[in-house]
N, C-alpha and C positions, 0 to 999 in steps of 0.2 A: 800824686798818688804814691810815689816812691817814699816820700817822707811820712805819709800817713801809715804806710806799711812799717817803716822803721819805728815810728812812734808806737804803733800797736805792738810790735815785737818787744820794744822796750817796756811797755806797760805790762805785758804778760810776764816778762822777766821780773819786773818790780813786784808783782803780785806774789811771787814765790819768795822774794827776799823780805817783804814787809813783816812776815811773821817773826823773823829774827831781829830785824832792825828796829830800834826805838826812835832814832832820829829820822828826819825826812831823808828818803833815799836820794843819792846824788846821781844824776845822769849827765855825763860829759859828752859834748859834741865837739870833736877836735877837727878843725878845718886845716887844709894844707897851705893855702896861700890867699892873698887878696887880689892877685892878678886875674883869677877866674872870678868875675864879678858875681856870678850867681850864688857862690857860697855864702857871702855876707848879705846880699840883697834878697835872695829867695829861700835858699835851703835852711839857713839858720832860723829866720823868722817863722817859716812854715812848720819846722820841727818844733820850735818852742811853743807855738800856738797849739799844735796837735797834742804835745805832751801836757799842756795846761788843761786841755779838755779831757784827755784820757787818764791822766795821773796827776791831778791837781796837787797832791801831797808831795810830789817830787820836786827837788831843786834841780833846775836845768842850768848847766854851766857851759857856755860856748866860748871856745878859745881858738885862736888862729895862729898857726906857726909862721905865717908870713914868708913862706917859701924856705924856711930853714929847718932841715931835717933834725938837727941837733936840738933845736927849740921844741919841736914836736915830741921828740923822745923825752925831753924834760917834762913836757905837759902830760905825757902818758904816765911817767913815774909819779908825778904830782897827783894825778887822778887816782892812781893805785894807793898812794900814801893817804889820801883823803877818804879812802874806803868807798870808791865808786861802785854803785850797784850795776851800772851799765856804762859802757864806753862806745859811742858811735864815732867811728874814725874814718876819715878820708885821708890817706897817707900822703905826706910830702915825699917820703922815700920808703917804699914798701919793704925793701930789704932791711933797712935799719930798724924800722918800728916793729916788725914782726917778732924780733927777739925780745923786745921790751914787753910785748903783750903776753908773752909766755908766763910772766910773773903775775899777771892780773887774776885776781879771784872774781873780778866782775865778769858779767856777760859782755862779750865784745861783738859788735857789729862792725866788720872791717870792709871797707869799700876802696878798692884800688883798681883802676882800669888797666894799669900796666905795672909790671915789676920795674922798679927803678924810680927815678925822679918823675913826679907828676907835673 
């Protein structure tokens, strides 16, 4: 249910940006690690399917930081550089990534259960 809600939020956000964008809007889902099995086995597939149903014109890009906060920061910067319409993020390090998100013109859905390393 959580990912349908995230997908619905992302879809509503995309609806507003479609009027200006000519290319397919990019939705980035940035995961923190591979040690929490559900990120790759459940969350990403559920989100991708929900987005394909709710916003079939969107390009969904899933990336995993593999537990490396610096890698996730680079992924955030890359998503911004690619003109992300939406960034759905579960942080590898909430303190580090929050600063990088300040530069995003995309709509950001930020999920971190704790400040610090996840």
